C-alpha positions, -999 to 999 in steps of 0.1 A, spaced: 325 36 -149 305 41 -121 272 58 -126 264 93 -113 236 104 -91 210 116 -116 173 115 -111 147 116 -133 126 146 -116 136 170 -88 108 151 -64 116 113 -74 140 96 -50 151 60 -63 152 36 -32 163 -1 -32 162 -25 -5 180 -55 -10 199 -85 10 231 -90 17 234 -119 -10 235 -91 -37 270 -80 -25 306 -103 -30 326 -107 0 353 -120 -21 359 -86 -37 377 -55 -24 349 -33 -26 325 -61 -15 310 -57 -52 292 -24 -49 311 -12 -80 298 -40 -98 261 -36 -81 258 1 -93 272 -4 -126 244 -28 -134 219 -6 -118 231 24 -143 222 48 -114 236 57 -77 204 47 -50 194 76 -28 192 50 0 199 13 2 178 -4 30 199 -36 35 173 -64 41 192 -85 75 159 -102 81 166 -114 115 163 -90 142 187 -110 167 211 -88 144 201 -61 165 197 -84 195 231 -95 196 250 -65 190 281 -62 210 284 -96 217 302 -109 186 339 -108 176 340 -82 146 349 -115 123 328 -142 134 302 -150 108 264 -138 113 238 -171 113 227 -179 77 192 -159 83 212 -125 85 237 -131 55 204 -137 33 166 -134 35 158 -164 52 190 -178 50 183 -190 14 209 -208 2 223 -186 -31 205 -169 -64 217 -165 -102 254 -150 -87 266 -165 -58 260 -187 -32 253 -180 6 282 -160 23 297 -158 58 291 -121 67 304 -103 98 301 -72 118 333 -58 102 326 -68 64 288 -54 72 303 -20 85 327 -22 54 296 -22 31 282 5 46 311 28 42 316 15 9 279 27 -4 281 57 15 312 69 -2 295 63 -37 266 91 -20 242 62 -11 229 63 25 223 29 40 193 18 62 189 -13 85 161 -30 78 145 -66 99 118 -83 103 99 -102 132 109 -139 116 135 -157 123 149 -195 116 182 -193 138 174 -180 177 205 -169 189 188 -143 214 151 -147 202 156 -186 214 163 -175 251 126 -155 250 100 -176 241 72 -153 262 81 -128 231 63 -150 202 30 -137 189 4 -159 209 -26 -170 184 -68 -171 197 -66 -208 202 -34 -205 220 -5 -214 194 24 -197 192 37 -183 160 70 -180 150 71 -144 147 83 -110 175 55 -93 190 71 -60 198 47 -49 221 51 -76 245 76 -78 279 101 -101 287 100 -124 314 118 -103 340 91 -74 331 113 -53 306 91 -41 279 110 -56 247 109 -21 231 133 -7 257 158 -34 253 153 -32 215 156 6 211 189 6 231 204 -21 211 191 -1 179 211 29 186 240 8 190 238 -8 159 231 25 139 260 43 156 285 15 158 282 3 123 271 40 106 242 34 94 220 64 81 184 53 96 163 28 107 138 11 80 110 -3 101 95 -27 82 71 -62 83 62 -71 121 78 -39 131 61 -8 118 25 -35 124 16 -67 134 22 -98 109 -11 -112 120 -42 -92 121 -50 -81 158 -86 -103 153 -60 -135 153 -30 -124 177 -12 -110 197 -40 -122 223 -17 -133 253 -22 -128 286 3 -99 281 -11 -81 255 -51 -83 271 -35 -71 303 -22 -46 288 -53 -35 270 -73 -41 306 -48 -14 321 -53 9 293 -93 11 293 -103 3 327 -125 -28 315 -130 -61 336 -129 -92 322 -160 -118 330 -155 -139 358 -148 -170 344 -121 -151 320 -101 -141 348 -64 -152 354 -42 -164 332 -50 -183 300 -20 -184 280 -18 -222 287 -57 -230 286 -68 -225 247 -104 -234 255 -104 -202 278 -81 -182 254 -98 -183 227 -132 -172 248 -111 -144 263 -105 -139 221 -143 -136 214 -152 -116 244 -134 -88 230 -144 -95 194 -180 -97 201 -182 -67 230 -150 -46 228 -138 -46 193 -136 -9 187 -117 -4 221 -95 -30 210 -85 -13 180 -79 18 195 -56 2 222 -36 -15 195 -37 21 175 -22 37 204 6 11 215 17 6 182 20 47 181 34 44 213 63 22 201 71 41 172 72 74 192 97 57 212 116 45 176 118 82 166 131 95 196 159 68 196 167 73 160 168 111 159 185 113 190 211 94 168 207 118 143 196 93 119 165 87 101 132 65 104 113 50 77 85 28 83 62 3 63 24 6 58 5 -25 70 13 -47 39 -7 -30 13 -42 -17 32 -56 16 30 -56 38 62 -91 22 69 -82 -13 67 -44 -8 81 -67 5 116 -95 -23 117 -73 -47 108 -41 -44 117 -45 -13 145 -18 7 125 -32 46 128 -11 55 98 -17 96 102 -9 91 142 24 70 136 35 96 109 30 121 132 52 103 163 82 112 143 85 86 108 106 109 81 89 88 55 65 61 50 73 30 25 41 26 10 38 -15 1 21 -20 -34 36 -48 -50 7 -52 -71 21 -73 -100 36 -96 -76 2 -100 -57 -16 -108 -93 17 -136 -97 7 -151 -63 -31 -156 -74 -37 -127 -51 -58 -107 -71 -90 -129 -72 -98 -122 -37 -113 -81 -44 -122 -74 -77 -103 -80 -110 -67 -75 -102 -50 -64 -72 -37 -29 -92 -70 -12 -85 -68 -18 -47 -34 -10 -46 -38 26 -65 -68 30 -46 -46 25 -12 -19 53 -29 -47 81 -31 -60 75 4 -30 70 21 -16 102 2 -44 121 16 -42 106 51 -8 114 57 -4 149 37 28 160 49 49 129 51 74 115 21 59 85 6 79 59 -10 62 34 -33 74 1 -30 77 -17 -66 83 -54 -65 101 -67 -92 122 -99 -80 122 -118 -47 145 -149 -47 133 -162 -17 95 -155 -24 99 -171 -56 84 -147 -81 102 -121 -107 77 -98 -130 106 -85 -152 112 -120 -164 79 -138 -164 56 -111 -172 70 -80 -181 36 -61 -189 26 -63 -155 57 -49 -143 56 -22 -166 21 -13 -159 28 -16 -121 53 7 -126 38 34 -146 7 36 -120 26 29 -87 64 44 -94 89 61 -70 102 26 -49 115 0 -60 120 -34 -41 153 -52 -58 164 -84 -53 197 -97 -66 207 -117 -97 192 -85 -123 214 -81 -157 228 -49 -165 207 -50 -198 176 -57 -171 183 -29 -152 185 -6 -182 149 -21 -191 137 -8 -158 152 27 -159 137 33 -191 102 25 -174 110 46 -146 121 75 -164 85 72 -190 71 76 -153 82 105 -140 94 128 -174 56 142 -177 47 169 -157 11 171 -154 -3 204 -153 -40 189 -150 -56 158 -149 -88 148 -170 -107 132 -142 -131 138 -110 -108 142 -80 -117 120 -46 -124 145 -13 -106 134 17 -119 140 50 -100 134 83 -135 138 103 -152 111 78 -119 88 79 -122 88 120 -165 81 119 -160 52 91 -144 30 113 -172 25 136 -198 27 104 -180 -6 90 -182 -24 122 -218 -17 130 -231 -18 94 -202 -33 72 -210 -14 44 -183 -4 18 -157 14 30 -142 47 7 -112 24 -5 -132 -8 -14 -159 19 -31 -130 39 -48 -109 6 -64 -137 -12 -74 -149 23 -94 -112 25 -106 -117 -12 -125 -146 -4 -142 -130 26 -160 -139 54 -137 -116 83 -138 -107 85 -107 -70 91 -100 -65 121 -78 -73 132 -44 -81 164 -25 -81 167 11 -113 187 22 -95 221 31 -82 222 -6 -111 211 -20 -119 247 -32 -85 251 -57 -99 217 -74 -112 226 -109 -126 192 -119 -156 176 -106 -156 162 -71 -164 125 -55 -173 118 -22 -171 84 -13 -188 70 19 -209 102 20 -229 94 50 -198 96 73 -191 130 64 -204 156 89 -229 174 73 -214 210 74 -187 195 55 -213 181 27 -230 217 27 -197 237 21 -190 216 -9 -220 210 -27 -230 255 -18 -205 259 -51 -229 256 -77 -205 263 -106 -193 230 -104 -202 191 -107 -198 174 -69 -211 133 -68 -219 120 -35 -217 82 -30 -233 66 2 -263 53 22 -293 70 17 -294 99 40 -305 138 46 -292 147 14 -279 189 19 -296 209 -7 -319 198 -36 -296 172 -58 -296 173 -94 -301 135 -99 -305 110 -73 -301 73 -76 -303 40 -58 -289 7 -56 -319 -10 -75 -306 -48 -68 -304 -43 -28 -330 -31 0 -312 -6 21 -279 -6 -5 -263 25 -14 -275 56 -30 -257 86 -52 -267 119 -52 -252 140 -83 -249 185 -76 -243 212 -103 -251 192 -134 -282 176 -156 -270 143 -156 -296 116 -173 -303 85 -152 -279 58 -162 -296 33 -184 -280 4 -167 -303 10 -133 -337 3 -152 -359 -25 -149 -337 -43 -120 -355 -69 -96 -349 -54 -59 -336 -81 -37 -327 -78 0 -292 -72 13 -282 -101 33 -256 -95 55 -221 -121 58 -224 -141 90 -205 -117 112 -203 -141 141 -168 -147 155 -141 -129 137 -149 -104 116 -129 -116 85 -130 -145 64 -131 -179 81 -98 -201 77 -79 -168 58 -79 -143 83 -41 -147 90 -34 -136 54 -35 -100 46 -46 -104 8 -78 -118 16 -109 -98 16 -130 -87 42 -169 -97 42 -190 -65 31 -228 -64 28 -238 -66 -13 -238 -36 -35 -250 -43 -71 -230 -41 -105 -255 -23 -117 -250 2 -93 -214 4 -99 -221 9 -131 -242 37 -127 -215 55 -103 -189 51 -135 -213 64 -159 -221 95 -141 -182 103 -129 -175 99 -169 -205 120 -178 -190 147 -155 -155 144 -159 -158 150 -198 -127 121 -197 -119 105 -236 -143 80 -246 -138 43 -256 -159 32 -285 -144 -3 -295 -128 -35 -283 -125 -17 -251 -136 -43 -223 -108 -44 -196 -97 -9 -210 -91 17 -188 -76 51 -198 -56 77 -171 -58 112 -192 -37 139 -180 -24 175 -201 11 196 -195 9 234 -193 10 235 -231 -21 215 -237 -2 180 -249 -26 152 -234 -9 119 -223 -27 88 -218 -19 56 -196 -40 27 -216 -39 0 -192 -58 -33 -199 -73 -61 -174 -76 -89 -199 -51 -111 -207 -53 -108 -246 -45 -83 -264 -70 -53 -275 -72 -25 -299 -94 1 -284 -104 29 -304 -105 61 -282 -123 99 -287 -102 122 -269 -132 151 -280 -108 172 -304 -91 165 -337 -58 151 -335 -24 169 -349 0 143 -339 3 106 -318 35 96 -305 37 62 -288 64 65 -256 65 29 -246 85 1 -265 48 -17 -274 38 -8 -300 58 0 -322 39 14 -348 14 40 -337 -28 30 -350 -53 45 -373 -61 80 -367 -94 96 -380 -103 133 -365 -107 130 -331 -103 88 -326 -71 72 -328 -68 32 -320 -40 15 -305 -28 -23 -297 -23 -32 -260 -8 -60 -245 -27 -82 -218 -20 -71 -185 -1 -44 -199 3 -5 -206 5 17 -230 18 55 -228 3 77 -257 13 115 -268 -10 133 -284 -12 169 -297 -45 187 -307 -54 207 -333 -56 244 -322 
C-alpha cells in the first residue's frame, strides 16, 4: 500500500534529491510505487538531479524517444548502484516520471550542475568555461558570461529553462551547484577577459597600462591582472560578483515565476553569510529578496567528516555547519530554509547510514529538514531514517536553556571590510569554536526582536556593531549581555572586562547585567604578539583555495580566551552542568510548555563516554528517546548519567520534581 502524506509537524516538509537511477524504466509506473513504499512517506517535493545542463540547453532538439546522454541518466554518468545499472532515459519517459510523481502528491523540481561529461551543446561553447587565475580552463560552466556571438548565456538559459518547465511539467527549478553560486572561489575564477570586462564596466575602474587588452591566452598577464584585482580592489571585486549573481537570480526568478513555478536555490556550499560573500560573491539576503522561494542549506556535516574535511576547522564539521544554519536563518528571516542532510551518495562514494550510523543520527537531530537521498536503500533503512526524523521534529520547545546570539544587518555588512582589513575572526568562526567547547549557543535573534528574548544575549564581533545598537542592547539591566570582539569603546560600564591573555591586540569580552567571576583559565598566561598570516596574493590557503572545505587564514585567538568566553556564557545561561567523563560532550537543553526538559547529549569523542549531568533540580522521571542506550543510567537527585556513543547523540526527556 502506498503511504500517505503525513508530516511530523505542520511546519516541516520532507524533500528528496534523487537521480534518475533511483527509478526504473522497465516498470509500468517507472518504479515510483516501489520507491514510495521503501520511503514509507510521500515526499512534499522531489528534486531530480539531471546533472548536465545540456538537458536544458538541448531541449526541443531531441526526438521524444531518443535517449539522453549517460550523464543525464545518472549523476556524472556513473554506471549503476545496488539496485540496477544505468538506464537509457528519454524525454518522453522523463515527462511520464514527473506526471506519475505528481499524481501521488509530490511536487517535482529539475536540478542540474555546472559540470558535464558529455558535450552535446557545451562542447560548442568553450567560451563559457571557467577561466582560472593562471589561465587554465576548468571543466565547468560560468553562468555569468557571454556566448561568442555576444549574447548573455543567462538569457539563453532562461529561455530554454522556461520551455523545459512548461513542456515537461516540472513544478520548479532547483538552482544547485554552479548556478546558485560559482564552483570556484572568486579569487580563483572566473577571471577571464569577459568577467574582468564586466567588472571594469560596472565599477568604472581602469587597468594598469601593462595589463590592458586581452589576457585569456597569456597566463602570465592573466595572473598579474588577477593579482592586481586581489591586492588593490578586493572589496570591489566581491561587490561586483555579488551584484552580478543577484542579477542572474532575479532573471531566473522572473522566468520561473512567469511560468507559474517555484525557484529554490542552494547556499554556497556549506558557508555562512559572510564567507559565502567573501569567498564566492554570493549575497544570500539579496538573492532571497530577488525572488527565491526557498533556500536549500547545505549542511551535510557527517559526509564531510567521513571525507576528512573536519580537520581543517576545529574538531568536527558539525559545529561550523550548525553555526552557519543559525546565521543563515537570521540573515534570511522570511525565506523558508530546507536543511540538507546527506545520507548516501553513490557517485561521491559515501554512506552515513551504513558506515557511521551515530554520525547520521547526530546530523539529523541537529540539522534536520531537507534530506539528500541517493538510491539503493532498503525499506528497513528508510524506516530507521523516519525514526530519526520524527524524533528530531516531535518536541515543541517553549524555551531553550542557553544564550541567544544577536544578528545585526548593519554588523553583517561591516564585518566584510573588517575581515579583509584585519583578518579578525568573523561571527561564524567565533560561534562554531564556542559551540565546540560546549557554549550553549543554539538560538539566534535579529536585533529588532532582541527585547523578546528571556535569557542572556551574546554579541559576536561586537566591534562591527553600530554604537547605538550596542547601547540599546546593554541598556536593559535586567538581563545579561555578553560582548565579544576587538577592544573598543565599550558602552556604559561592564560588570566584567577580560582580554585574550596570549595575544597582543587580540579579542576581548565584556559582560553586562551580571556579576561573573573572572574565569580561572585567564590567569598566568604569557602574552605573545599576534602574528597575522601571510596575506600576500590570494587570501586563502595556498594549494587549497579552490575547495570549499579548506579553512581561511585568520589571526590567532587563544584557547584560553575561547574557554573563558565559554565559562562566562555557561554561568550566565544557567544550563545543565557536566560533572564527570565530560571531555568532548555537548548538551543542548530545552523545555516544553509543561516544563519537561529535553536534552540532546552529543559527543565529539570517538569512544563511548558516560557523563554525569546536573540539571539543577531533583529528577522525578527520565526517559531515553533514542534507540541507544537501551536502559537509563543512574539517577541521584538532580544528577543522572548516560552512555553516549562516539560521534553520536542521545536524547533524554526529564520530568522534574515540583
